[in-house]
N, C-alpha and C positions, 0 to 999 in steps of 0.2 A: 566319131560321130559329133557334127556342130548343132550347138545349144541356138534353139530361136524363142524368143518371147514375140507375141502378136500384143501393140499396146495401142489400141485401135485400126486404124491401117496403115501404122508401122511395126516393121518386123525391125526387134534389136538381135543383133549375134553380139552379146557380150565377150566372146574370147575373140573376137577378130577385131571388137572395139569399134563397130560399123555399127549402123541401122541402113534400112529402104523406106524411103519415104518418096509417096508417088512414083515407084518401081524403078528407080535411081539412090545407088549405093551411095553413103555418104559416110566419109571417118569420122568418131567421133574423141573427142580430147578425153586422156586418160580418169581426167579427173570428173568427166561430165557421165563416164561411162561408170565408175565408181558411187557416186550420186543417184543414178537408174537403177544400179542393180540392186541397190540398198534399198530402194522404193520398190523394186519388183517384189527381194523378197518380203517384203512388208509390204503386198498390194494386197487395195482396198483397205488397210488398217492406216492412221494419222500416224506418220511417222515423224517423231520432234525432233528440233533443230539438231537439238546432242546428239541424240543418235544417228543421226545423217554427217553431223561433224565427226563423230568418235568413230562410224565406218566408213564413212568415204575418204577419211585423211589421215586412217588408220596410227589413230593418235597423235599426228602432228598437229602442232599449235595452227588451228586457222580462226578466221572472225567471224563473226553474222554477217559481214559485208559479202566476204568469198563466198559464203553458202549462196547467199540471195543474189549475187552474182551469178554462181551456177544455174540456180534455176531457170533465172530470166534467161543466159543462153543454152539449156537444154530446153526451153519452154520454144526458143524461136528454130532450134534444131527440126526437133518433133513436127515444129506448123501445125499445131494444135494448145491454143492457151489452156483447153480444160481436160488436158489429160494430167496436167498438175496439177492439184486446186492446194491455194492457202488456206490452210485454219488456222483462223485467228488466234494467237497466242497460244498455238499447240505446234505447229508444224504441217507439215505437206501430207499429202494424200494422192496413189497414181490410180484415175481411172481407167475403167474400158483395159486391162492388163489380162489376156489369156493363158493360160497354164502355156507351161515348159513343150517344147516341140524338138525332138532331135530328127534331124537329116539323117539319115546313115548315107555316108558315101558323097554327099555334097564338099565338092572344096569348098572351103574357107572364103571368103571373100578377099581375105589379101592372097592366096593364091593366084587369085583368079585376076585381081592386079596385074600382079607377076607376068602374065600373059598378055597386059596390056588391053585386056578388055574391060577394067575398071580404070577409076582417073586415079592419079596418084594422092594420099592423104594431104594434105594442107601442115604446111609447116609447125611446129613444136608453138606450141602457145610462150609467149614472152615471158622470161624469169618474174615478171613485177606479178605474173596471175596467180592466184592464190592454187 
């Protein structure tokens, strides 16, 4: 069964590392997916920068600049700046996130890509990306 979260008009498929925006499937870089998963897990709550760094980077060292860049890229890819709110001196909050939806029998977007129905994901982020 495939897991899907509805975040505003965006559908998020964490297992496939993909989102559907305006009817179009797009690959999410793994780090962006990890940040979004953390925000979804704490939806509606303010998530501190420390929590995001700990959960999305899995204990690896990362700077505040890395997280700031991830949030910027995530907002850009979601095409809705208001979905991820910056809470001054506290962290970030995800808005308009519905509940998890399981879609039984639906192929993962990655499986559809193998059939040629979806475009290939972009190349991996350069090594200098946090």
